[in-house]
C-alpha positions as CSV (number, residue, x, y, z in Angstrom):
1,M,-22.2,281.5,-227.7
2,D,-19.7,280.3,-230.2
3,N,-19.0,283.0,-232.8
4,N,-19.0,280.4,-235.6
5,I,-22.8,280.0,-235.1
6,L,-23.8,283.6,-234.7
7,L,-25.8,285.0,-237.6
8,S,-24.8,288.0,-239.6
9,E,-27.4,290.7,-240.2
10,L,-27.8,289.5,-243.8
11,Q,-28.2,285.9,-242.7
12,H,-30.7,286.9,-240.0
13,D,-32.8,288.9,-242.4
14,A,-32.7,286.2,-245.1
15,I,-33.9,283.5,-242.6
16,V,-36.8,285.8,-241.5
17,E,-37.7,286.4,-245.1
18,L,-37.7,282.7,-245.9
19,L,-39.7,281.8,-242.8
20,N,-42.2,284.6,-243.6
21,I,-42.8,282.9,-246.9
22,G,-43.6,279.6,-245.1
23,I,-45.7,281.4,-242.5
24,G,-47.6,283.1,-245.2
25,S,-48.4,279.8,-246.8
26,A,-49.5,278.4,-243.5
27,A,-51.8,281.4,-243.0
28,S,-53.5,280.7,-246.3
29,S,-54.1,277.1,-245.4
30,L,-55.5,278.0,-241.9
31,S,-57.7,280.7,-243.5
32,E,-59.2,278.0,-245.8
33,I,-60.0,275.7,-242.8
34,V,-61.8,278.4,-240.8
35,S,-63.3,280.3,-243.8
36,E,-61.9,283.6,-242.7
37,E,-58.6,285.5,-243.0
38,I,-55.8,284.6,-240.7
39,K,-52.6,286.6,-240.9
40,L,-49.4,285.3,-239.5
41,S,-46.2,287.3,-239.2
42,V,-42.7,286.8,-237.8
43,P,-41.8,290.0,-236.0
44,S,-38.6,288.6,-234.4
45,L,-36.0,285.9,-234.7
46,E,-33.3,285.1,-232.1
47,L,-30.6,282.5,-231.7
48,L,-30.8,281.4,-228.0
49,C,-29.7,278.6,-225.8
50,R,-32.3,276.3,-224.2
51,K,-32.0,278.0,-220.8
52,E,-32.9,281.3,-222.3
53,V,-36.0,279.9,-224.1
54,I,-37.1,278.2,-220.8
55,K,-36.7,281.5,-219.0
56,Y,-38.6,283.4,-221.7
57,F,-41.6,281.0,-221.4
58,D,-41.5,281.0,-217.6
59,T,-42.3,284.7,-217.8
60,L,-45.4,284.0,-219.9
61,S,-47.0,280.9,-218.4
62,Q,-46.2,278.0,-216.1
63,D,-47.7,275.6,-218.7
64,I,-47.3,275.5,-222.4
65,V,-48.5,273.3,-225.2
66,A,-46.4,272.5,-228.2
67,I,-46.2,270.4,-231.3
68,K,-42.8,268.8,-232.0
69,Q,-41.7,267.6,-235.4
70,S,-38.2,266.1,-235.9
71,F,-36.6,266.6,-239.3
72,Q,-33.4,265.3,-241.1
73,G,-31.4,266.4,-244.0
74,A,-28.5,268.8,-244.7
75,F,-29.4,270.4,-241.4
76,Y,-31.5,268.5,-238.9
77,G,-33.1,268.9,-235.5
78,D,-36.5,269.3,-233.8
79,A,-39.1,272.0,-234.9
80,L,-41.7,273.1,-232.3
81,L,-44.7,275.3,-232.4
82,A,-45.5,276.4,-228.9
83,F,-48.2,278.5,-227.1
84,A,-48.7,279.6,-223.6
85,H,-51.6,277.4,-222.4
86,N,-53.8,280.3,-221.4
87,K,-53.9,281.3,-225.1
88,V,-55.0,277.9,-226.3
89,V,-58.6,278.1,-225.1
90,R,-59.2,281.2,-227.3
91,L,-57.3,279.8,-230.3
92,V,-59.3,276.5,-230.2
93,S,-62.5,278.4,-229.8
94,I,-61.8,280.6,-232.9
95,L,-60.9,277.6,-235.0
96,L,-64.0,275.7,-234.0
97,K,-66.1,278.9,-234.3
98,R,-67.6,278.4,-230.8
99,Q,-66.6,278.8,-227.2
100,V,-65.3,275.6,-225.7
101,S,-65.5,274.6,-222.0
102,N,-62.5,273.4,-220.1
103,K,-63.7,269.9,-220.4
104,E,-64.0,270.1,-224.1
105,L,-60.6,271.8,-224.3
106,V,-59.0,268.7,-222.7
107,E,-60.6,266.5,-225.4
108,L,-60.0,268.8,-228.4
109,E,-56.8,270.8,-227.8
110,A,-54.4,268.0,-228.8
111,D,-56.1,267.4,-232.2
112,A,-56.6,271.1,-232.8
113,I,-53.0,272.2,-231.9
114,T,-51.5,269.2,-233.7
115,E,-53.3,270.3,-236.9
116,I,-52.2,273.9,-236.5
117,G,-48.6,272.8,-235.8
118,N,-48.5,270.4,-238.7
119,I,-49.6,273.1,-241.1
120,V,-47.2,275.8,-239.7
121,L,-44.1,273.6,-239.3
122,N,-44.5,271.8,-242.6
123,A,-44.9,275.1,-244.3
124,C,-41.6,276.4,-242.8
125,L,-39.7,273.2,-243.6
126,A,-41.2,273.1,-247.1
127,T,-39.9,276.6,-247.8
128,C,-36.4,275.5,-246.7
129,N,-36.8,272.5,-249.1
130,N,-37.9,274.6,-252.0
131,V,-35.9,277.8,-251.7
132,L,-32.6,276.4,-250.3
133,S,-32.9,273.3,-252.5
134,Q,-32.2,271.1,-249.5
135,K,-34.4,268.0,-249.1
136,L,-35.6,267.6,-245.5
137,T,-37.6,264.6,-244.3
138,T,-40.0,264.9,-241.4
139,E,-41.4,262.6,-238.8
140,I,-44.9,262.4,-237.5
141,P,-45.6,265.4,-235.2
142,T,-46.2,264.8,-231.5
143,F,-48.3,266.9,-229.0
144,L,-46.6,268.0,-225.8
145,K,-47.9,269.7,-222.7
146,G,-46.1,270.8,-219.6
147,T,-43.6,273.3,-218.3
148,A,-41.1,274.9,-220.6
149,K,-38.3,273.0,-218.8
150,E,-40.1,269.7,-219.4
151,I,-40.6,270.4,-223.1
152,F,-37.3,272.2,-224.1
153,N,-35.0,270.1,-222.0
154,N,-36.2,266.9,-223.6
155,G,-33.9,265.4,-226.2
156,K,-30.2,264.8,-227.0
157,L,-29.6,267.7,-229.3
158,A,-27.3,270.6,-228.4
159,N,-28.8,273.7,-226.7
160,I,-29.0,276.0,-229.7
161,V,-32.5,277.3,-230.5
162,L,-33.5,279.3,-233.5
163,F,-36.4,281.1,-231.8
164,L,-39.2,282.9,-233.7
165,H,-42.0,284.9,-232.3
166,V,-45.1,284.4,-234.6
167,K,-48.2,286.5,-234.3
168,F,-51.6,285.0,-235.2
169,N,-53.8,287.9,-236.2
170,L,-57.5,286.8,-236.3
171,Q,-60.9,288.1,-235.4
172,H,-59.6,291.5,-234.2
173,E,-57.1,289.9,-231.8
174,N,-53.5,288.7,-231.7
175,I,-52.4,285.4,-230.3
176,D,-48.7,284.9,-229.8
177,G,-47.1,281.6,-230.9
178,Y,-43.5,280.6,-231.0
179,V,-41.6,278.5,-233.5
180,A,-38.4,276.9,-232.3
181,F,-35.8,275.0,-234.2
182,I,-33.6,273.1,-231.9
183,L,-30.3,272.4,-233.7
184,E,-26.8,271.1,-233.1
185,T,-23.9,273.3,-233.9
186,S,-23.1,271.4,-237.1
187,A,-26.7,271.9,-238.2
188,I,-26.5,275.7,-237.6
189,E,-23.3,275.9,-239.5
190,Q,-24.8,274.0,-242.5
191,L,-27.9,276.2,-242.4
192,K,-25.6,279.3,-242.6
193,I,-23.8,277.8,-245.6
194,N,-27.1,277.3,-247.4
195,I,-28.3,280.8,-246.5
196,D,-25.0,282.3,-247.8
197,Q,-25.5,280.4,-251.1
198,Y,-29.1,281.7,-251.3
199,L,-27.9,285.2,-250.7
200,L,-25.1,284.8,-253.3
201,E,-27.7,283.7,-255.9
202,N,-30.3,286.4,-255.1
203,I,-28.3,289.6,-254.4
């Protein structure tokens, strides 16, 4: 990977800090919807190529569901919230406060996951707006279902992915989700410039 887009330790930690702010805001919104506490955390962030992301998901599940939201601004790309499909049944059941059948899941999963994705992705992008003082505009989110290759090979953007592992802690169990920002090289470079300015103003 081009050294110009690699993150320094300070840049990495700052991005995790910023996204944890957004994730925390999303957790509060989700908790209000289900009337119980939901905790979200970002235990890891990596800069990967698309092939590495696909390989990662292939070790988890053959099928994944995702919400994709494109955004434009100083840096631009596609933001995705993705889950291994075998985790979605439990997540939807918790959000609806009842067990759902496979038939119901087919009918409900798109709306439920779209709502979750909309909350989580908008919270992350809003944090970038507010903290980095960079206006980002977003498009309507879309629901995707298929293999990792089908989902992450779709699009014309370069193969750089800012990949976050997000833990959904609820009802005494953890459900793993993944936020991915698919960015061109120029978008990564602009993000780094904004992060460096943020660090300069806050250190």
